[in-house]
C-alpha positions in Angstrom: 26.7 -12.2 11.8 30.0 -12.7 10.4 33.0 -11.8 12.7 35.6 -10.0 11.0 39.3 -11.2 10.6 42.0 -10.8 13.4 44.1 -8.9 11.9 47.2 -11.1 13.0 46.3 -13.8 10.6 46.0 -11.7 7.9 49.2 -9.4 7.9 50.2 -13.7 8.1 48.6 -14.8 5.6 50.2 -11.8 3.5 53.6 -13.1 5.1 53.0 -16.5 3.5 51.2 -15.5 0.3 54.5 -13.0 -0.7 57.2 -15.8 1.1 56.0 -18.0 -1.8 55.9 -16.3 -4.2 59.3 -14.8 -3.6 60.1 -19.2 -3.4 58.6 -19.7 -6.9 61.0 -16.7 -8.2 64.3 -18.6 -7.4 64.9 -16.2 -4.2 66.2 -18.5 -0.7 63.0 -17.6 1.4 63.8 -17.0 5.6 60.9 -15.7 7.9 61.0 -14.2 11.2 58.7 -14.7 14.0 57.1 -12.5 16.5 55.0 -9.1 16.8 58.3 -6.4 17.1 60.1 -7.2 14.7 62.1 -4.7 12.2 61.5 -7.1 8.6 59.0 -9.5 7.9 60.8 -11.3 5.3 64.3 -11.3 4.7 65.3 -13.3 0.7 69.0 -14.7 -0.7 69.3 -14.5 -4.4 72.5 -14.8 -6.1 75.5 -14.0 -2.6 73.1 -10.9 -1.9 70.6 -10.5 1.0 67.5 -8.3 1.2 65.2 -7.0 3.6 61.3 -7.4 3.0 58.3 -5.7 4.6 55.3 -6.8 4.2 51.8 -5.2 4.6 49.1 -6.4 3.9 44.8 -6.1 3.5 42.0 -7.9 2.9 39.9 -6.7 0.2 39.0 -3.8 -2.7 37.1 -1.8 0.1 39.8 -1.2 2.2 41.3 2.3 0.7 45.1 1.7 1.6 47.6 0.0 3.9 48.3 2.0 7.1 51.4 3.5 6.9 54.0 5.7 9.0 56.5 7.8 7.0 58.8 7.6 9.5 58.7 4.4 9.5 59.8 3.3 6.2 63.5 1.3 6.4 66.1 2.9 3.7 67.1 -1.2 1.9 64.0 -2.8 2.8 61.8 -3.6 -0.3 58.0 -3.3 0.4 55.6 -6.1 -0.7 51.7 -4.3 -0.6 49.4 -7.3 -0.5 45.7 -7.8 -1.2 44.3 -10.6 -0.4 40.9 -10.3 -2.8 37.6 -12.5 -2.1 38.6 -16.6 -1.8 39.1 -18.6 -4.9 40.9 -15.1 -5.8 44.5 -14.7 -6.2 46.4 -11.4 -3.9 47.6 -8.5 -6.4 51.0 -7.7 -5.4 53.0 -3.7 -5.0 56.3 -3.9 -4.6 58.2 0.1 -3.8 61.3 0.6 -2.5 62.1 2.6 0.1 62.0 5.7 -1.4 58.9 4.8 -3.4 56.8 3.6 -1.0 57.7 7.1 1.5 56.5 9.6 -1.2 53.0 7.3 -1.7 52.3 7.9 1.8 49.5 10.4 3.2 50.7 11.2 6.3 47.9 12.6 8.4 48.9 14.1 12.0 48.1 10.9 14.0 48.3 8.4 10.4 49.6 7.5 7.6 48.0 5.7 4.7 49.4 4.3 0.8 46.9 4.2 -0.9 45.6 1.4 -2.8 44.8 3.9 -6.1 48.4 5.0 -5.6 50.2 1.8 -6.6 47.6 0.5 -9.1 49.8 0.2 -11.9 53.0 -1.6 -13.8 55.6 0.7 -12.1 54.6 -1.9 -8.4 52.0 -4.3 -9.4 53.8 -7.7 -9.9 57.1 -6.2 -10.2 59.0 -8.5 -8.3 62.5 -7.4 -9.7 62.6 -4.4 -7.6 64.2 -7.0 -5.3 67.3 -6.9 -6.4 67.2 -3.9 -8.3 
């Protein structure tokens, strides 16, 4: 029987994929370390610093990313990563803080951003939101 993936490893994989993509796009990238951090990645381009929060799921059978409305921080850009199966490129969905907040389906004890709500040209591969 296959062992379930470690959640921390899934999140780290997403952070590294996002950092690599941002570097490829010409950003200066710095990753933060630790489990209780406010942002995952800081990028700089043209003298501007932008904080990035990465949320990662492994496969399409996941319905979405757990996220609570009260955890959304103004000024942060959110990158939602779907890792996909080995051999496939990850899918990236980029949202401003306001967009992420509006996409969260909030329940009494949990919140979620559904994958289906981000599958559109306005979010998929929208790296231009980084410098807004």
